[in-house]
Every structure is written in structure tokens, then in C-alpha cells.
C-alpha positions in Angstrom: 0.0 0.0 0.0 1.2 3.5 -0.8 2.4 5.6 2.1 -0.5 7.9 3.0 -1.0 10.7 5.5 -4.0 8.7 6.9 -4.7 5.0 7.4 -7.1 3.5 5.0 -7.1 -0.1 6.1 -10.3 -1.4 7.9 -8.7 -1.1 11.4 -7.4 2.4 10.6 -10.9 3.5 9.4 -12.6 2.1 12.4 -10.0 3.8 14.7 -11.0 7.1 13.3 -14.8 6.5 13.3 -15.0 4.7 16.7 -14.5 7.8 19.0 -17.2 9.7 17.0 -19.6 6.8 17.1 -19.0 6.3 20.9 -19.7 9.9 21.5 -22.9 9.6 19.4 -23.9 6.5 21.3 -23.6 8.3 24.6 -25.6 11.2 23.3 -28.2 8.6 22.2 -28.4 7.4 25.8 -29.0 11.0 26.9 -31.9 11.3 24.4 -33.4 8.1 25.8 -33.1 9.4 29.3 -34.7 12.7 28.2 -37.6 10.8 26.7 -37.9 8.6 29.8 -38.1 11.5 32.2 -40.1 13.8 30.0 -42.6 11.0 29.3 -43.1 10.7 33.1 -43.8 14.5 33.3 -46.5 14.1 30.5 -47.2 13.8 26.8 -47.2 17.6 26.4 -43.7 17.8 28.0 -42.1 15.2 25.7 -43.9 16.6 22.6 -43.3 20.3 23.2 -39.6 19.7 24.2 -39.2 17.3 21.3 -40.5 19.9 18.8 -38.3 22.6 20.4 -35.3 20.4 20.2 -35.9 19.7 16.6 -36.3 23.4 15.8 -33.0 24.1 17.6 -31.4 21.2 15.6 -32.7 22.6 12.3 -31.0 26.0 12.8 -28.0 24.2 14.3 -27.5 22.6 10.9 -26.1 25.9 9.7 -23.4 25.4 12.2 -22.9 21.7 11.4 -22.8 22.4 7.6 -20.2 25.1 8.2 -18.2 22.9 10.4 -18.3 20.0 7.9 -16.8 22.4 5.3 -14.0 23.3 7.7 -13.3 19.7 8.3 -13.1 18.9 4.6 -10.8 21.9 4.0 -8.5 21.0 6.9 -8.2 17.4 5.7 -7.4 18.6 2.2 -4.6 20.9 3.5 -3.3 18.1 5.7 -3.2 15.8 2.7 -1.3 18.5 0.8 1.1 19.0 3.7 0.2 22.7 3.8 0.4 23.2 7.6 0.2 27.0 7.4 -3.0 27.1 5.4 -4.4 24.3 7.6 -4.1 26.3 10.8 -5.4 29.4 9.0 -8.5 27.5 8.0 -9.1 26.3 11.5 -8.5 29.7 13.0 -10.9 31.4 10.6 -13.5 28.7 11.4 -13.9 29.4 15.0 -14.1 33.2 14.4 -16.9 32.5 11.8 -18.7 30.2 14.2 -18.6 32.8 17.0 -20.4 35.2 14.7 -22.7 32.5 13.4 -23.7 31.4 16.9 -24.5 35.0 17.9 -26.6 35.5 14.8 -28.5 32.3 15.3 -29.2 33.3 19.0 -30.7 36.6 17.8 -32.6 35.0 14.9 -34.2 32.1 16.9 -35.1 34.4 19.8 -37.0 36.7 17.4 -38.8 33.8 15.8 -39.7 32.4 19.2 -41.7 35.5 20.1 -44.8 33.9 18.7 -44.0 33.0 15.0 -42.9 29.5 15.8 -45.4 28.9 18.5 -48.3 29.8 16.1 -47.4 26.6 14.1 -48.5 24.5 17.1 -52.2 23.7 17.5 -52.2 22.4 21.1 -51.8 25.2 23.7 -50.4 22.7 26.2 -47.6 21.7 23.7 -47.0 25.3 22.8 -46.7 26.3 26.5 -43.8 23.8 26.7 -42.3 24.6 23.3 -41.7 28.3 23.7 -40.1 28.5 27.1 -38.0 25.4 26.4 -36.7 26.8 23.1 -36.2 30.2 24.9 -33.5 28.5 27.1 -32.0 26.2 24.5 -31.4 28.9 21.9 -28.5 30.3 24.0 -26.6 27.2 23.3 -26.0 28.3 19.8 -22.8 30.2 20.8 -21.0 27.5 22.8 -22.4 24.8 20.5 -21.2 26.7 17.4 -17.6 27.4 18.6 -17.2 23.9 19.9 -18.1 22.5 16.5 -15.4 24.6 14.9 -12.9 23.0 17.2 -14.1 19.5 16.7 -14.2 20.1 12.9 -10.5 20.9 13.0 -9.7 17.8 15.0 -11.8 15.6 12.8 -10.1 17.0 9.7 -6.8 15.8 11.1 -8.4 12.4 12.2 -7.7 13.3 15.8 -11.1 12.1 16.9 -10.2 11.1 20.4 -10.2 14.7 21.3 -13.7 15.0 20.0 -14.7 12.0 22.1 -13.5 13.8 25.3 -15.8 16.7 24.6 -18.7 14.5 23.6 -18.4 12.4 26.7 -18.2 15.4 29.0 -21.2 17.0 27.4 -23.3 13.8 27.4 -22.6 12.8 31.0 -23.2 16.3 32.3 -26.5 16.3 30.5 -27.4 12.9 31.9 -26.7 13.8 35.5 -28.5 17.2 35.2 -31.5 15.5 33.6 -31.8 13.2 36.6 -31.4 16.1 39.0 -33.4 18.9 37.4 -36.4 17.3 35.7 -37.7 15.4 38.8 -35.8 17.1 41.6 -33.1 14.6 42.5 -29.6 15.2 43.9 -30.8 18.1 46.0 -32.2 20.1 43.0 -35.7 21.5 42.8 -37.9 19.7 40.3 -38.2 21.8 37.1 -40.1 19.4 34.8 -39.4 20.1 31.1 -37.5 23.3 31.8 -35.0 21.1 33.8 -34.2 19.3 30.5 -33.6 22.6 28.7 -31.3 23.9 31.4 -29.5 20.6 31.6 -28.8 20.7 27.8 -27.6 24.3 27.9 -25.3 23.7 30.9 -23.9 20.6 29.3 -23.1 22.4 26.0 -21.4 25.2 27.9 -19.2 22.8 30.0 -18.3 20.9 26.8 -17.3 24.2 25.3 -14.9 24.9 28.2 -13.4 21.4 27.8 -12.9 22.0 24.1 -11.1 25.3 24.7 -8.8 23.7 27.3 -7.9 20.8 24.9 -7.3 23.1 22.0 -5.0 25.3 24.1 -3.0 22.1 25.0 -2.7 20.6 21.5 -2.8 23.7 19.2 -2.3 27.0 21.1 -1.6 28.9 17.9 -5.2 28.2 16.9 -6.3 31.2 19.0 -4.0 33.7 17.4 -6.3 36.3 15.8 -5.5 37.3 12.2 -4.7 40.9 11.5 -7.2 41.0 8.7 -9.8 39.0 7.0 -8.4 35.8 5.4 -10.2 36.1 2.0 -8.5 33.0 0.6 -9.8 30.8 3.4 -13.2 32.6 3.4 -13.7 32.0 -0.3 -12.8 28.3 0.0 -15.0 27.9 3.1 -18.1 29.4 1.4 -17.6 27.3 -1.7 -17.6 24.1 0.3 -19.8 25.0 3.3 -22.5 27.2 1.6 -24.1 24.2 -0.2 -23.7 22.0 2.9 -25.4 24.5 5.2 -28.3 24.7 2.8 -28.4 21.0 2.3 -28.4 20.0 6.0 -30.9 22.8 7.0 -33.2 21.6 4.2 -32.9 18.0 5.3 -33.6 18.6 9.0 -36.1 21.4 8.3 -38.3 19.1 6.2 -38.0 16.5 9.0 -38.9 19.1 11.7 -42.0 20.3 9.7 -43.2 16.7 9.7 -43.5 16.8 13.5 -45.4 20.0 13.4 -47.9 18.3 11.0 -48.1 15.2 13.2 -48.9 17.4 16.2 -52.2 18.3 14.6 -53.1 14.6 14.2 -52.8 13.7 17.8 -50.7 13.8 20.9 -50.1 10.0 21.0 -49.0 10.0 17.3 -46.6 12.8 18.0 -45.1 10.9 21.0 -44.7 7.8 18.8 -43.0 10.0 16.1 -40.5 11.5 18.6 -39.6 8.1 20.0 -39.2 6.8 16.5 -36.9 9.7 15.6 -34.7 9.0 18.6 -34.7 5.3 17.8 -33.3 6.2 14.3 -30.3 7.4 16.3 -29.2 3.8 16.4 -28.4 4.0 12.8 -26.9 7.5 13.3 -24.5 6.0 15.9 -22.7 4.2 13.0 -23.2 6.7 10.2 -22.1 9.7 12.1 -18.7 8.2 12.8 -18.2 6.7 9.4 -19.7 9.7 7.5 -17.2 12.0 9.2 -14.4 9.6 8.6 -15.4 9.3 4.9 -15.2 13.1 4.5 -11.8 13.3 6.2 -10.3 10.3 4.4 -11.5 11.2 0.9 -10.4 14.8 1.2 -7.0 13.8 2.6 -6.4 11.3 -0.1 -7.3 13.8 -2.8 -5.0 16.4 -1.2 -2.2 13.8 -1.3 -3.1 12.9 -4.9 -3.6 9.3 -4.0 -6.5 8.8 -6.3 -6.0 5.0 -6.7 -6.9 4.4 -3.1 -10.3 6.2 -3.3 -12.6 3.5 -4.6 -11.2 0.6 -2.4 -11.5 2.9 0.6 -15.1 3.9 -0.2 -16.0 0.2 -0.6 -14.6 -0.6 2.9 -16.5 2.3 4.5 -19.7 1.4 2.8 -19.6 -2.2 3.9 -18.7 -1.3 7.5 -21.5 1.2 7.6 -24.3 -1.1 6.3 -23.3 -4.0 8.6 -23.1 -1.7 11.6 -26.5 -0.2 10.9 -28.1 -3.7 10.7 -26.4 -4.9 13.9 -27.7 -1.9 15.9 -31.2 -1.8 14.5 -32.0 -5.5 14.2 -34.4 -5.2 17.1 -36.7 -3.0 15.0 -37.9 -6.2 13.2 -37.0 -9.0 15.6 -38.5 -7.7 18.8 -40.2 -4.3 18.2 -43.0 -5.1 20.8 -40.4 -5.3 23.6 -38.8 -2.0 22.7 -42.3 -0.4 22.4 -43.4 -1.6 25.8 -40.6 0.4 27.4 -42.4 3.6 26.4 -46.1 2.6 26.4 -48.5 0.6 28.6 -51.5 0.3 26.4 -51.6 -2.6 23.9 -53.0 -0.3 21.1 -50.1 2.1 21.5 -47.5 -0.6 21.6 -48.9 -2.0 18.4 -48.7 1.4 16.7 -45.1 1.9 17.9 -44.1 -1.6 16.7 -45.4 -1.0 13.2 -43.4 2.3 13.2 -40.2 0.3 14.1 -40.8 -2.0 11.1 -41.0 1.0 8.8 -37.9 2.5 10.4 -35.8 -0.5 9.7 -36.5 -0.1 5.9 -35.5 3.5 6.2 -32.3 2.6 8.0 -31.3 0.2 5.3 -31.7 3.0 2.7 -30.0 5.6 4.8 -27.1 3.3 5.7 -26.6 2.4 2.0 -26.6 5.9 0.6 -24.9 7.9 3.4 -21.3 6.9 2.6 -21.8 7.7 -1.1 -23.2 11.1 -0.2 -20.4 11.9 2.2 -17.9 10.7 -0.4 -19.2 13.3 -2.7 -18.9 15.9 0.0 -15.4 14.9 0.9 -14.4 15.3 -2.7 -15.6 18.9 -2.7 -18.8 18.2 -4.6 -21.1 19.9 -2.1 -23.3 21.5 -4.7 -24.0 18.1 -6.2 -24.7 16.7 -2.8 -27.2 19.6 -2.2 -28.9 18.7 -5.5 -29.2 15.0 -4.4 -30.7 16.1 -1.1 
């Protein structure tokens, strides 16, 4: 095998993807915990908080799309051996994300003054949605800057640093959920607002950890440029612009679905939110391998090792599909058991079980296509990826 700036054997690919997937798995456990405690508060709590969380995630896709572009560019510069442009890209990224986070805070706050709430028919769900989102929106700033850091590390395939931040954020959220929602660990019970404050606090603590790690491994990252780096900005917009639009469209359409379901019925909305979180089983695999694909493909192209591209993509695709099937097999083998964790009534368990069967089909399609789409993105074809979306 040719000498490459990144490992492309199966073990090497898994070593890059595994820290990201572990972090996603821990976040999945947090989502399950959120669902469990919020379901105990009431259907309005889980439905209102769920819709607010999806709204926050939709706008957060602007941050994720931008960060993905930074990751691809950093990997490309790393493959080229251009250390100076690599650090300039990362440095410009966190400055951009600071401004983006502030802008999103202002924008979501303005929309939360009645415009978003008017889309919700149930007053009980709306009374949870608006105050919950009012707390969560402040996470855009620490969330945004942290993603700029993790994008830089992922571009260099240093994903263990990302894992440290993910674990800190997730476990903080987990403990605070337990304490704040129902009033454990000496805290006053805050219901659904406890979940909002737990998430905001966890994101802020993860941000502090990310800063500390970056100071340790790359202190020059924080050196402010004397003027706008137009070369980096142009490259960033060319890659990130389509990604930001693509991801916001993807999650925005998904989020609108939940607003439509809310008008059908509270139980149906609860089933939809549980199904959404169950889909995270597939995302545990695809998040790690998708990020790995973008980094590896961009690095190989930067190093002009084109002959390794197709064999590497085949390995990534195979690992991804097998991983998705392993983690979601319960959707078709024992859906009733999983459904009984969240529902008591037989009718509702049956509805949830049928949803799991449909989800398994969706997982197979998602697992098969995701690596191909992220390959296109890693190669810089983000406009084409947007067209596919």
C-alpha cells in the first residue's frame, strides 16, 4: 500500500470512526433518558420539548454544515502537507462560528416571540415549546464554537479529542436531567425546563473542555488574524455554503413533519418522537463513518492518492451497512419489547411496533446511501450533494 498521511485499512478507518460513534452513542443514551423523564412528566412535555429540540437542531444545521466544510478543507490541506493554510483554516473557522452562533441566537429568539409557536395547535404543547426553546437557543454560541474546534480535529483524524468533549457534554446532561427534571440530587424539580437547562449547561461545559484541549494541543489556533483571510473565506463558502443549505433543508423538512403530526394527535406525536430517537441507532454508526469518509476522501485527494479512493469507499460502505443492521435489528426481531418500554396500552404498543418495522426499511436505505453522499462531499462536490438532497 502507498504511504499515505492517513490510514485506509479497515482497522485504521474504524479507529477514526469509533470515537465519534461512541460519542454519538452516549448522546443517544442521553436522548433516551430525556424521553424517559419527560414521558413521566407528561405527553405535552415530551412533545413540546421534542419539537423545540428539533427546531434548535434545524437552525444548528447551519453550524454543522459550516463545520463540515471546515473539516473537509482542513483534511485537504493536511493531505497536501500545507500546515500554514491548515491552521489558518481552523482559526478562521472558530471566528466565523462565533459570529454565526451570535446571529442564530438573535434569529431564533426573534422567531420564538410567537411566530414558531403559532405553528402548534395544542396550547399545552405550545406552552412547553416556547419557554423550552427560549432556554435552548442560547446554546448556539458554545455549540457553534465547539463545532469549529471538533471540525479541525476531525479533519486531522484526531477524533479522540472530540470524544473527550462528547463524553463530558453527554454525561453532564445525563446527570443534570436526573437532577433537574424530577428534583433529584438536591435540586428543585423543574419538569421540562429542567431538561432545557441541563442541555444548555452541558453544552457550555463541553465548550470549556474544548477550549482547554485546544490550548493544549494547538495554542496557535487562538491567534487572531490581523485582517480577513479572504483565501480561506472563499474556500470555506464554496464548500460550506451548499452544505449549510443541504443540511438545513434535510432537518427542516423533517422538523416540519413533526409540526404536522402534532395536529393529528398527541399520541401519534409521541410515537414519532420516539421513532426519531430510535433512528439514532443508525446514526451512531453513520455519524462516525460519515465524518471519517469526508476526512479520508479529502485527505487522499489532497495527497493525490486517487488510486486508493474506490477501495476505501467500498470498505467504508460495507462497515456502515453492517453496523446499521447490527444496531437496529431489534426493529424487526423484537419491536414489541422495545415499544413496551415507552407505552403501557396494547394499542399504542402495536402502533409503535409498526413504526419500528418501517424505520428498519428507512435505516437500510440511509445506511446504503450515506457513505456515497459523504464521499461526494469529501471530494468537494457539495453543490451536487445539495442537489441530491
